[in-house]
N, C-alpha and C positions, 0 to 999 in steps of 0.2 A: 574426548574425542573418540571414545570407546565405539559409538555407534558409527563413526565416520571409518574407523577400521573395518567393523563387521561388514559395510554394504562395500567396501572396497575389494574385501575378500570376495564376495558374492560376486562381484562383476568380474574379478579375475577368474575364478574357478567355474564359470557357468559352461556347461557342456551340455546341456539339454538341446540346444540348436546346433544343426549342421553347418559346418564351417569349412572354408577352405584358406590355406595359408599360402603366402608368398615365401620364396626361399630366398635366403640370403646369399646363396650361391650363383644366382643371376647376375650378369654383369649389367649394370646400370649405366646408359647412355643419356645424359641430361639434354631434353630437348628444349628448343626455343619455339615460343609461340608465335605463330605467323596469322593466325586467324581464331578470333574467338568462336567457339562452336557451344551450342546450346541444345544438344539433341535429347538429352533428358527431360521428362516431363518435370521432375520435382527433385532438387538437392538441397536439405535443410542440415546444418544452418548454410544459408546462401553464401556466406564468406566466414572468414575466421581472421585471427591475427596471431603473429609471432610474438615471441616473449612472455607467455604465460610461465606461472610454475608449473601447471599440470601440462605435460607435452603431449596428451593424449586427445584426440578430436575423433568423434564419431558420427559419420554420414549418413543420414537418411536419405536413401536413394528409391524414389518412386517411378516405375515406368513399367509398361505393359511387358509382362513376361523378361523381366530383367534378372528374376532369382537365379536362372542358369547362365548369365553371364559371367566372363571372367575380367575383372578390372585390372587394368594396368597404367603405370605412371612413371614417369622419370622427373625429379625435381630435388635439387641439391637440399638436404636437410629434411626431406619429407618422404615418408615410407608407408605403404600399407602394410601393416602388422597382422591383418587377420580380415576375413571377409566372412560375414554371417548371412545366412539364408533364413528367410522368414516363414511362417506357415502359410502366407499368400505368396504365389509366384512372382507378383509385383513388385517386391521389395527387395533391396540389399541393403545391409548395413556395414558400411567400411570402418573399420579402425585404423585410424592415421597416427603416426608419430611425429610431432614436429620439434626437431632438435634445436639446440640453440644456434647451430650453422644455418639454420634457414633464414631465407632473406623474404622481405615482401615482394610480391610478384604475381604472377598467372601461370598456371601450369594447366595442361591436359590430363582427364582421367578417360583412358578409353576403356570401352566395355565390348569385349570381344563375345558375339553371340555363337551359339551351338552351330548357326547354320555357315558361320566364318564371316559374317556381315560386321560391321562395329558401329557403336555410338560415341561421340566423344562429346566429353562436358568440360567446359573451361571453368576452373576454380580459382579464387583469388584469397592469397593470404595478404593482409594489410599491416602496414606498421601503427602501433598503438599512438593515439595523438598526446596522450600524456602518462606520466608514470602512475603506475598503481597506487601509490600512496597519496597521489594528488585526487584520487577520488574521495573526497570528503563526504560524509554523510551528515545526516540532522542530528541535532542533539538537543540538550535543554537550552542553549541560546537561541535557538530557532521558534518561530511561531509559524504554523502550516495552515493555510486555506485550502480547504477541500471543495472541489469542484464538481458538479456533474455536468459533463461538458457539453450535451445535447439541450440544456436548459441554461446556459450562461449568457452566450452571446453569438449570434449568427452574422459572421463577417462575409459570408460567400453564398449567398443563396443559390448560385450555380451548381452548389454539390448537395443541395437539399435532396434530390432523388438521383439516383445512379442506375442506370438502364443494365436490366440483368441480375439486379439483387432481389431477393424474395418480398423485401418490403419496398414499398414506393411511397413517394410523396411524405409531406407533412402535415400534421393536424393539431394546430395549437389549442384545440378545444377539447382534445382527448389527452387525458393525463398519462396514458400509457402508449401514445403515438410517439413518432420521432417529431421534434420541435424545429432543428435545424441548426442547433448551436454546433459551434465548431472549433478545431484547435485555433485557427486564425482568430475567432473570435476571444481567445483567453490571450494569445499574444498581443491582440491589439489595446487591451486594456491591463497590462501590466503596469503603466503608471499609476491607474487607482489602487492595484494591490499592493504595490511597492509603498507609495504614499500613505496607505494605512498602517503599514508598518511590518506587515507579513514578509518573512525572510524564505518562504518555502510553497510550493504550488504542489498539490496532490490532484491531478484529475482522475477521475474514475476512468477505467479502460477505454483506450480509443482504437485498441487492435479491432479487426474487422468482426462483425457479427452478423453474419447473413443469413438471419433467422425471419421467420414469415411474420412473427410480430413480438414485440418487446425488445427489438433489436438497440432501442436508445441506450440502456444503461452501460452496456459493455461487458457483461459479466459470463455470456456465452458465445466465448471465441469460437470461430470456424476457419481460422488461420492463425497461428500463433506468431507469424513473422511478418503480417502485413496490416498497416494501416487501414483502417475502414474509410472508404473513399468519400463517404458522407461527412467524416470529421475532417479530411484534408489527406494530405500525402506525408510521406517519410521525410522527404525535405521540410514539410512546415512543422511537424513534431521537432525534426532537429533545430530547426530556427527557434522554436518556443525555449528548448533547453540552453541555446546559445545566447538567447536574450536575457533568459534568467541569470545566467554566469555572468553576464556584462554588468549586471545590477549586484553582484553578489548574493545572488538568490540561488535556490536549488529546485530542481525538477524531480519528485518522487513519482515512481511508476507504479500502477496499481497492477498487481499480475495475481495469476489463478493458476496454482499447480493442484488442484484438487479435481477439477471437471473442466469439460469444454461445452460447445453447444451441439445440439443434435444434428446440427447440418453442417458440423465440420466436414472436411473433406475426407478425412481418413474412415469415417462412419460408413462411407459405401465400400470401403474394401480394408477392413482391419488388417495389419501385418501380421500381429500373432492372434492365438485364440484366449489369450490373457491380457489383451491390450487396455481394456477396459472391464470394470468390475461388474458382474452379471452379465457377462457378454452372452453365454449363451442363451440366457433368458430373452435379452433383446432381439438376438437373430432369429430365436423360435416366434416372436411376435412382430417382427420388424414391421409388418403390413398394419396390425392394429395396435401400435405402440401408443399407450396414454398414461395418464396417471394411476387408473386402474390397475394396469399391468405392471408398473413400475415396482421394483423394489426401493422405496426410497429409505433413506438413512432414518434410523429412530431418534437420532440426534442427541443420544445420550453421551454428551462430550466427557463426563465424569470417566467413562469406561477407561481414558488414557492413563488415568491416575489411580484408579480405584484398586486396591488390593485385593477386593473380594469380587471384582466383577467377572461374569461368566465370559467365555470365550464368545458365545453366541451375541451376546449385547454388544461386545467390542466390534465383533466381526459386522454385525448390521448396520452399526454407527460409522465404522470407517469405509465399508464397502458399499454402502446403500448409496442410490443416486440422490443429488440434492433436491432435484426435481425431475419430472420426466424428460424434460427439454435439455437437460445436461447430465451428460454419460460422466461417471465417475471412473477417473483415470486410474490404472493400477500402477502405482509407484513400485511394486514390487517385481515388477518386469524391468529387468536391468537395462532395457532399451529405453524403454519410457522415462525410467529415472534418468539416464544421460540426456535424453532429449530435453526434458525440463529445466535440468541444470544447465545446459548448454544455451537454451532460449533465453534463461535469466542473464546469464553473462553476455549474450550477444546484444541484449537491449541495454545494459550498463555500459558497455563499450561504444556501442553506436550513437547513444544519445549522451553519453557522458554524466550518467545519472548521480543524484544527490540522495539516493536511497530507493527501497522497494517497500511498498506496503503488499503483503501477502494476505489474500482473502481465505475466509473459512479455513484457518490454519488448523486447528485439531482435526479436522475433518481427514485430511491426508494420511497415508501410513507415516506414524510418527517417527520411525527409525529413519525413513527416508528423509522427513523435513530436517533432521539433525544433520544428514550428509548434505542436503541441499543447502543449507545454511551455512555449514562448515565449508563447502567448497567456493562459495561466493565470498566469503570473510577471510579465507586463505588467499584469494586472489587480491582482493581489494581489503586491505587491514585497518583502513580508518574509515570503511563505509557503514551503512546503517540499513537495517531490515526491520521493520515492525509486522507482527503477526497478529492477525484477528482472532482473539479468543473472546466470542460474546458469553462472558460469565459474569454474574455480579460476585464471585466467590474470590477474594484475594489469592487464596490458596491455589487455585487452578490458573489465574492470570500469572502469578510469580513461578509456577511449575515451569512455564516454558521461557523464561528468562536465562540467558547465558549466565553462569555463575552460580546459579541455584543449587543447593546442595540437596538433591531429590534422593529420597529413601530407595527408589528402584534404580539408583545410578545413571537416570536419564541426562543425558547433556544435550541441550538445545542449540547450541552455538547461535542462539538468537537474541540480538542486543535489546530489542524492544517488544513489549507487548501493549496491548489497547486496555484501558483504564475503564472498563464498563462500569466496576463496582463505585469508583468514585463519582461517575457521572450519576448514578442513582443516589449516592448519598447526597449529592449537591441539591438534587431536586426535592428529594424528600426533607432535608433539613429547612431549605426554603418556605416550603408548602406547609409543613406542619405547623402546628401551635405548641408553644415552646412549653416543655414539662421536662422532668429528670431524664426521662429516655426517649424524647422525641425533640424535633426540632434541630437547633445547630449542633447538638452533641452527634448528631449523625455524620456531620462533617469532619466534628473534630477526631471521632474515635475511627471514621475512616482514613483519615490521615495517620491517624496511631497505627495503622496496621502495615505501614511501610518497613515495620521490624521484619517482616515476613518477605520483603524484596531484596532481590541481590542488588540491584540499583536503580533505587526509586527515580531518579532524575532522569533516567534513559526509558521510562514507561510515558506512553503516549497517552495523556488525558484529553477529554473533549466534554462538550455537553450537548451535542447534536452532531448527526451525520446523514448520510444518504439512505440509511436503514431505519433510523428512528425519528419518532415525531420532533417537529422543531421545538426548541426549548422554550420559546415565547409561548407556544401552545401548552406545555408541559406546566408553565407557571400560569396558566389561565389569563394570558395577557396582561399580567402584572410587569410592568417597566421596570420599578424598582428592583423586584427579584432578579430579574434577567440581567441587571448591571451589576448586582452583587454576585452574583455567580460567574460572570465573565472575569469581573476583577479578580474574584479568588483564584480562577482558573489560571489567570495569567500571573498568579504570584506564587503558586505551588512548586514545589521540586519535581517538575515534569517536563515533557515537551507538549506545548499545548497546540491542539487543533482546532479551529474554528470551520463551520460549514459556510459557504457563500450564502449571503443573504440575513445570516444571522445578524450582522451589522445594521441593518435596517428593519429588523423585527418581523421578517418573514414567516408566517405560520402555516398551519393545516387545521385549523379551526372546523373548516366545512366538513371534513372527514378525518379525525385525528388519527394518524397512524398510516394512513394510505400512501403507500410509496410514490405513487404518481404525482400525488399532491405536495409530500414532502420534498419532491424535486421540481418545485415550481421554477417558472421562466423567471429569471431576473430581470427587473423592471430596467429598460434602457437598452437591452441586448439586442433587439429588433428594431428595424426602422419603422417608425409609428407608432412606437411606445409613446403614451402620454405621460408615463412617469419615466424618469431617468435617474437611477440610483448612482450612476457613474458621475453625473454631474450636479445633482441633487435637486434637479428640477421635478416639481410636483412632490416632493417627499414631505410628510408632516414635520412637525416640530419635534416630536419625539423620534421618530427617526432619524433626523438630521443630528438630534442632541446624542443619541446612542453611537451613529458613527464616528462624532468627535470625541466621545467618551474612549471608544475603543481604540481611535488613531492615538489619543495621548498615551494611553498605557503601552501599546504594542510598540511605540516609537521610543519610549523611556525603557522599555523593557529590551530593545537592541543594545544597549550598552551598559546593562546593568549587571555586574559580576556577581551581587549579592543574590539576583534572581537565578543567573545560571549555573552558579557553583556556591552559593551561600549557604551557610549554617541555617536551618530551620528551627524556629520556637513558637510554640503556639500554646494558649492559656485556654484551660476550660471555659466553656461558654457559662456568663452569669447575667442573669436579667436581660435576656435578649440580645447579648453581645459577646461577640466573638473575636479574639485578638491574635492576629498571625504575625512573625516578625521573619525576615531574611536578613542575614549579617553577613557581611565580607568584608574584612579591614576596616576602613572608615565608613563605609556604606551600610547604613541601616534602613530597611524599608518596614513601615508599620501599617498594616492592614487590619482595618477596623470594619466589621459587619455588624449592623444595628438594625433588629427588627422590630423596633419601638417606633408605633406611630408619633407619639409625642416626644417633645425634646427631654433629654437627659443629660445629665452630667456625670461622665465617667472618671471615677477617682483613679489615679495613675500610681498610688503607692505600689500597688499590685505587682506592677512591671519594673521594678527597681532593677532587676538584673539585666535588661537591657541597655543599662547605662546611659541614658537620655536624659536625664535631669540637666534642666539648664539650657539644653542645646536647642538649636533653631532647626526646624523641620519645615519642609515644602510641600504643599498640597499639589500631587503630580497633576491634578485635573485643573483645578482653579489656579496653579502658580502662586497662591497665597501662602505665607509664613506664619508660622507659630513657635512660641517657647514652649517646651514640654515642660510642664511643671507640676501643679497639685491635680490638675483634673482636665479634662477635656470635653468642650461643648458638643453634643451631638444632636442638632436641632430637629433631624428628620430621618425616617427609614432611608437606610443606604449603604453605600459604602465609602469609606475614606481612606485614601493611600498617602501616606507620608513617607518623606525620605530625608535622609541627612546630605544627601548628593544634590549639588546645585550645579 
C-alpha cells in the first residue's frame, strides 16, 4: 500500500490552492430541515452515506461565482474541515468529515456571498443498505455475460430519442448510430441469461454520453452521475441490479477513470488549469479542435513497467488523449483523484454492485490507480475489480494484479486483470496446423505462463468482446473450433467472460474487426425481428446446438468446485490431442481437445496420475457414461468433457 500512502500524503499537504478554514471555536447550533432547497446548480456526489471507514468526503460545488462564498452548516457528526477555491470562480470544493456519531438525514449547507445574499443546498446522508462485507465481488465460480446495451434489446421505444440531446433518433441500418437497446431490455431477458447458466452481467457503460455521434457505446461520459435517458433511468438501473441479486447473480459496472467525453459539462468551464491533460493546448485550439490538433496517446503501455523507458515516452502514453473526443483526465490533480474515487464508491453503494470493470487501465496515472483500487477494496474487502490491460504479454497482465512482487515495488490493489494473452493463444492454437511449435502447444504453453501470475484464477479470460472481432469470425466460421475454444475457456482456472451473441455464432464476416459490426443487434431484441435468439425461433441447427452446448457446460460449472477452486493438471499435446484436468476432492473433470478430423483411439496409460482407472465418468454434454480404462475413442474433431461427478 506504499502508493496509497504516497497519495494520501499528497492530498493532505496540498497547499497550491487557496483555501478557507472553519474554526472549531464557533458555537454550533444544529438546525432542523423544514424545507428542501436546491439553490446550487450542481453538487457532487449528489448524496453520501454514513458508516464508511474513510470519514472524509469532498463535495464539488458548481455555481456561477460561488468561489468567494462562505459555506456554513450545522449537523451533528458532520463538519466542514476545509474550503478550497478553484482557478475558475464558479467552483468550490468542500472537505467534510463524517464522524461515527453522524446519523442518516438531511441538512442544509448555506453559502453566504460577498453581497450578503445566501444560497442554500439541502444535502442528504443515507444509511447503508447492507454491510461492507456483504458486497461480494465476482470470482472463479462466476461466468460473466458481456452486453453492449444499445444492441441487445429495445424494451422501451419511447426513450429511443430524447429531446435536447446532441444525437437524435435511431438508425439500425447504421452500425455507428444508436439502435435503441436499453436497460429494461436487459432486465426483461434475465430469464434467458440465467437459464443459459451465467451468474453475472457486465453491460458496457450506461451513464450519459451526450455526444454528437458515436454515443451508443458509452465510453465518452458527459456526466459521471447520471444514466443516459436513452438507456433508461437510475431506478431502472437499480431494478436491474436488484433483479440480478434476487437470482443470486451480480451486476458488474463498466467504469472509466482515464477519460470523459468532449461534451462533458465541465469542459465548458474547467475548475483548475490542470483538470485534464494537455489542457492548455485544448483551450488554445478549442474552436478548431480535431484529431489533427489533439495530442493523442502514443499507446506505449510498456512504459509503465519498462526500466529503460524515457520520461517523454511515458508522459505521452499516460497524458495523451485516447481520441480527440475523449479528454484525458489528470488524476494527479488531488481534486480529480477524489472525484473519481468517490464516483466509483457512489455507484457501488447506489447499485449494490458485484464488481467493477475499469476501462483502459494502464492509461491512467498508475500511482493514482493503486490508490483508487485500494480505496475501494478498503471499504469493500470482498469486492472485485478487473482492469483492462490490452496486452498479449503475460508479464504486463501480471504486473497489475494484487500480490504481484514487482521489481519496482508497485502495489496495484487490483484483484483481476484481463487475459488478452490467453485469448490469442486459443485462437492461434486452433487455427494453426499442428507442429512442434504451432497449434495446440500455444494453449499448453500459454497456460504454463500461470507461474508468472499472483492468482491465475482471479484473472478474467475471454474469447471475444466489444472491441475484438467475433470469435466465430476469428475461426473462419469453424463451429468445431468455436466449441472447443468455449469449452476450454470454461474449464480454465480463470473467471470466464462471454460476449452476447457468441452463444448463437454471431459474426463480423462482412468487415472483420469493425466495431459497429462487432456490436450487432441481438436477434429478437426488437419488435418485428424475424429471428429470435431468446426463444430459438428462426435459429439454424448449428446456432441451437451451440446454445445448448454452452448451457450444459455453464450450468454444470455453477456447482463445480473442481472448476472453481480445483487443482489444474494438463498434458503436453500429442498427435493433435490436448488433455486438461481439474481436480477437487472426489470431483475430477477431464477436458479433451481433439483436432483430428478422422477417428482415433487415445491411449490412457499416459494419464495414470489422474487416478481414474476403472472409474465411471459422465459426458457433460451427452450425459452418456463410460469406464476409464485402456483407451478412449475420439470419433471426430471437437471437445470431450468428462466428469466423475454425477
